[in-house]
Residue, then its C-alpha position, 0 to 999 in steps of 0.5 A: m398083714r392086717p392088724s387084728w381088732q384086738e391089737l387096734h382096740g388097745l391103741v385108743p383108750y375109752i372111758f364112756r360108751v357112745r349113746q344112741g343119738c350121739v353124733l359119733a355113733p354113725a362114724l364109729f359104726r362106719i369104721a367098724i363095718d369097714w373093718i368087718m368088710s375088709m376082713c372079707a375082701d380077700k375072699a369076696g369080689v366080682n371083676v367088671r372090666q378092670s375093677l374089682f367090686t367086693d362089697i356095698d354097705y349102707a347103714d346096717d345092711a351089707v352086700l358081698f359079691a362072689e364070682n361063684d356059689a362055691q365061695w359063699t360059705s367061706i365069705l359068710e363065715s369070715f363075715d360072721v367071725a369078724a362081726n363077732t369080734m366087734g360084738l355084732h351078730t349076723s341075723w341069719a334069718k334076714t340073710k339072703i343069697q341072690n343070683v344076679t346072672s342068668g344061671p340056675s338058682l343057688p343051692s342052700c348055704h350052711i354056715r358054721t357060726s361062732s355065736 
């Protein structure tokens, strides 16, 4: 079982906040994004041969993979809950769902947000 962010938070005491432009900022953000993605990894993913691909993330953009459209609501809700525990918020206006197969376009997806 994965430890919660609150359990890990108390292990590293901090006094100062990281300022924009600080060399630590990208590394700390990367750790936060990796943790958020790991909270979705058990629900997300597509199999290609013997490999499971769950996500791609770059800077502040993320791509989550799912085998079928029935998984999207659960995956996106998990992502939103994990992001909110870190004080991050999902921009639903910028969120896109894309079908990369030859099947029909995906129906709309309604997410219950925690914010």
